[in-house]
N, C-alpha and C positions, 0 to 999 in steps of 0.2 A: 382833290376833294373840288366840289363846287366852289366857284369863286364867291358866292353867294353866302355859303355854308361858315357859320360861327361855331366852331365847336373848342371847348377848354377842358381838359382836364384839371381838377383841382385835389391835389392830397391834402388831407385833413392834418392838421398837426404841423402843417409844413406852408401849404399855400394861404390857408386860411386856420382858425382857431390855434396859431401856434404856442399858444402859451397854456390850452387845455391838455394836461396828461393824459384824459381818455382819448382823445382825440390823435395824438401822438401813438398812444398804444396801439389802437384800432385799424389805423392807415385806411382809412375809408378814403375811397374816390368820389366826386362829386362832379358831375360835368354839366357843361352849360353848352346849349345847343341851341342855335337860333338863326336867324335871317339879316344879314349884314345891312342889306338894302331898306329892309322895314324897321331895324332895329328891335325887333320881338326875340325872345330866347326864353327858353323853359330851363329848369334846374332838375336834373336826376337827383334824387335822392340827399336833399339838402339838409342835412344833421349838422349839429354842434354849434353854428353861429350865421342864423339865416340873413342878420343885417349885414353882417360881412360879406357874405357872397353877393347880397343885393348891391352892396357899393361895389365890388370887384366887376359884377360885370356892367355896372352903372359906369364904371370910369373908362370902359370899354364903347359907351355910347349905346349900350343895351339894356332894354329894360324888361324884368321878369312878368311873363304872361301866364304861366303856368308851372307847375311842379308835376313830375315824375316819380314814382314810386317803385321802384324794382321789387320790394318786398316790405313786409310790417316790422321788420325789427328794428329797434331803435337807434342802433348805430347807423341807420340809413334814413329813418325818415324821424327820429326823435320820440318821445314820448316814455311812459313808464313800464318797465318789465324786470322780472327778477331781481326785485329790490332797488334797482338804480331809475333815474330820470335823466333825460338827454334834451337840448333843445331841437328842433326841427321844423316840420312843417305847417304845426299850429303856429309857433311863431314867425315863420314866413307868412301865414296868411295874416297875422297883425301887422306886417311891414307892406303887403300888397294884395290885394282883392283878388286872389285866382283860385283855381280848382287844380286838387290834387288828384292826378290820371294813376287808377290803380285796376289793376283786374277784378273783377265782379267777384271772384272766388275768395279774394284778398279783403274785399272791403269788412266784413263783422272784424277780422284782425286789427284792420287800421283803426278801425273805430274804438275797438276795447284800450289799445296802445296809447291812441294819441287823443282821445275823447273829441274827435272830429263828429260832426253831424252828416247826415246824408248830404244835405246841400253844399259842403264844403267839396264834396269827391264827385269825379265823374269815373263811372263803371266802365269797365272795357273787356271786350271779348279778343281773344287771340285772333290777330289778324285785322285787327280796327287801324286805321290810321289817324295822324293828328298832324294836319298843317301848321306850322310855324311860319307865317308870312308863306315866301314859296318853297318852304323846307319842308320834304315831307319822311314824318319818322312813323314806322311800321311797328307795332305792338306784336310781341311773339310769347304765348303764354308757353312758360316751362316749369311746371309743377316738379317738385320734388323736394327742393329745401324748405318750400312752405307750400301751401295749396295753390295760391294766386301770383306766385313769381314770375316774373315778365321780363323779358330782354326788349331791347329796341334797335331797330335797323334804320340807320340812317346814311346814306351815301356810301356804301360799303363799309361801314363802320357797323360793328355790333358791341354795344353797351350791354354786358351780361350779367351783372350784379354780382350775386351768391350762386348763380346756377354754375359759371365756366370762369375758373381763375385760369392762369397761364399756366399754372403748377397746380393741381386738383380742382375739386369741387367743392360746393357747399354741403355742410354738413346734414345728414338725413337721419338723426337722432334727435331732434327738436320736434316741440310741438307742432304739429301740423305737417311734420317731413313722411317722405316717403323714398325710401331707397330703389322700388320699381318703378315710379313714375320719374325719378332722377335719370336714369337709366334711359328712359324713352326721350327724355327732355335733350340729353347730351347727343342722342342720335339723331335727333332732329337739326340740332346746331351742326353737327358734324357734315351735314347734306347741305349746309350753305356753300356758296362760292369758296374755293380755298384761298382767295387772295382777301375775302374779307378780313378786317382788321379787329382783331377782340381787343375789346376795352374793358377790364374787370371791376367787380367793385372794392376790391381790396389791394393796396400793393404787397403782395406775398412773395413777390418773385422778383429779382434784380431789374428787368427791364418792366414797363410801365403799360405795355401794350405787345403785340404780335400779331403774326397772320395767322389766321386759320389753320392753315396747311402744318405749321411750327407747332401750333399748340397740339394738334392732332395728332401730331408724330412724336412729340416730345411728354406730353401729359399722361400718367400713369392711369388715368381715367378713363383712357381708349384702350387702354390694353385687354382687356377681356374682350372676347371675341363671339360672347353669345349672351344673353342677360342671365342664363344660369350661371356662368362665370361671375359676372357681375354682381350678381347676389351672393356667391360665396365668399366674394371679396368686402364688399360693401354692405351687404344686407344686415350687419348690426350694426350700424353708424359706424364715424371715423372723425 
C-alpha cells in the first residue's frame, strides 16, 4: 500500500460497540481511509457508535473529514427501518461537521432512513473521485442490493459493502433491490484487476478480506455463466 494511506478495518461488536448485541450479531465492517501525512480520514458506513469511531481514529492522530455510505440500510449508516433504530451518520454529524457521500440514486432512501437533509449529503455518480489529502478514492456504482449501492476503490483495495462478500452477495429481495442489476454489478467488479483486495461490508467468512481472483474462483455467485443462469438461481431473492 501507499505509505501515506491510512486504512483500518473495524469489526462491529468487537473492535467497537463491543457491548452492543445488534453490532455483535450483524458483524458489520466499518472502514477508516485517509492520508497519514495530513491526518484526514473518512469513515465508510459508520454505524452503531459514531463517538467511539471518532475516538478510535483520533487515537491514531486522524480526524474525520467525511462519511462514505455504501447504501442506505441502517446497519451501515444508522437510522430507522423495519421497526428498529440504530446510531449512524446522524450521530456522526453531531460529533463532526462533515458531509455524507452517497450515490445520487440512494439520496432519497438515505434521507428517509436517517432524516438527514440535502445539505448534509454529497451526491455522486459512478466514476466520481474523492481526495482525502493525497489519497484518491473512486466511487463505483453497483446497483442491485439497493438502487444506489456503491463500492470504493483505493490503492488496489475494493471496499465492497453489501454488493460482494467473500462468499455470497447482498440480498436481492429487499425494497429497492434488483437481481438483474446485481448480476451486472458483480460482472463489473469481476473485471477489476485480479490482485484487487476485496474488503466486504460484513464478516460472513472466516477471512476478513481476500484477493478478487480468489473470490471470483470460490464465490458461488460467479458460477452462473450467463445472465439467464444467474436469474434462474438468484432472481427470486436469497
